C-alpha angles and dihedrals in degrees: 000000000000119000139178109271101177143356121206136177138181137166119286107199117182126176118230124227087229135355114285100228128188131168094274101044147315136259119215098181130022100242096191138152130241116212131194127195114193122198127208091258091058096258112146122203123197130215137169135216116204107188113189108193094197090059109030106011090238121135136198090248091051092050092048091051091047093053091049089051093048094052097087091050093053101044111106094015121140106244088211087067091058093144090057088052090048090055090051090051093047089055094044101048112011093160096053105068095157091058089048089051092051094049095044092047091050092047093051091045090054092045093050093044091051090048095047091242133129116236088234091060090042088062093047109276092240098152130022097212149017135207116221132204120227124231126238101203125207116292142101131322096259092048089055090048092051094044092050091048091051091048093050091049089051091053102257112151096182124061120192107204120198112224137175128059091078138066115290093243090055092054091047091050091050092049093049093048091050092048090050092050095048103031093171096051128103115226130227120190123212121187098170090224093302102125137071119234090255093050092048092050090046091053091053092048091049092057091068113182092000087072088080090069094057113111098176143003108209121207098330095172139042116299098242096042101088092162090060090048091050091048092054090047092052095053106026102080086211127097112263124216130200121219113146088030092056115066100133144022088257089057090052090054092049091049091051093047095057095040093238102142148020100206137036119215107215116203119176089206092066097044114015121240100284096052089044090058090051090048091052091051091048092049092051092046089055096045095249125147123243134234124180117211144148149195123262094309136162121234087272097071092029089053090057090051091049090051090052097045097045091038093057096032127201102089109144093187126045122188105172100132109114095100085069088064092056126103114214097339109193093234129117134182127002127110113000116248123202110167107301094346121098115189121198103180093090093059107102107168128029113322091321098229121130128189129220116228116285117290129190117234 
C-alpha cells in the first residue's frame, strides 16, 4: 500500500507584471509556497499555498511553518484516504487554509499520478473547458480603460472590476471607462467587503444605464454583516455573491437561510479542497449558484481549481486569471490557456503542472 514518505516546502516567489490591488490592499509579489508530497513509490505531488495578508492575514512564513508542523501528521498516511488527512490538517492548523490547500492539492496530485488518472477526471470530468473573466484591479481611470481594451482584444467577454477603497465617483468613472473600452463585455463588481450597504446601493444607482451590464456584485459588504448583504441583495436587482462571508459549508447554510446571496465564490485557498467540496454540495442543496476563484496564484494552484470546477461542472462564474498577472512564473504544463479559455482534456496525470527549481525574484 502506498504511503506518504516525505513532505517538503519552500518559498515560491513570483514577480507580478503590475500590483494586484483590491479595496483592502495590494500585492506586489506573489509570496507563495511550493509543497511536495512524496509517496513510497517515488511519486511526487505538487501543491501551492498563496497567502494574501490583506485578505486572510496569512503570510508566506506562516504557511511554511504550518507545512513543517503538519509533516509528522502526514508521514505514513494512505493517500487514498485523503479526506482523513484533510481532517487531520483542519484540526492541526485551522487558521492556515492556504497551507492546507497546498498539502491537500499535493496529496491529490500524487494520488492521481500514482493511479494514472488526471485530477480533472478524478473530480468527474463533467466539462472539458472553462472560460475565465479577467480582473481590473484598483487604480486610476485610464489604467482601467487600457486594461479593458487589452482584455477585449484578447477575447475576454467578462471583466471583474475591483471597487471600494476609493470615492464613489472614482469607481463609477473607472467602470464607465472600462465599459466603453470593452462594449461587448459583461461586468462583475468585487468590493472585497469594503462597502456599507448604503454605499453599495449608491454605487449601483450611480451607474445609471450601465447597471444593465452587471452580471454579479461580489461581496459588497463586510463579511460578518449578513443583514447588510441581504439588504443589498433585496434592492440591487443584480445577483450577489459571497466570498469573504463564505469560508465553510456551515457559512453557506447560514447565507442561504437569511437569503443574503445568490452565488457562492469557492476558493480553495480559503478552505482547502475537502471543505470546498462540502461548500459546493451545500450551495447546490440550497439552490445557490457557483463561482470558482482564487488568491494571487500561479497556474499550479489555479490548475487544481480548474480541474475541480470543470470536473464537477456547473460553475456559472469563473475567475481563474491571476497567472496572467505573473512575470516568468516557474510553471509548465497543466490545463491549456488560450486567452479566456482553459481546456482540461489534455491533462493526463494529476493536475499536470510541473515547477522549475526555486528561483529568487
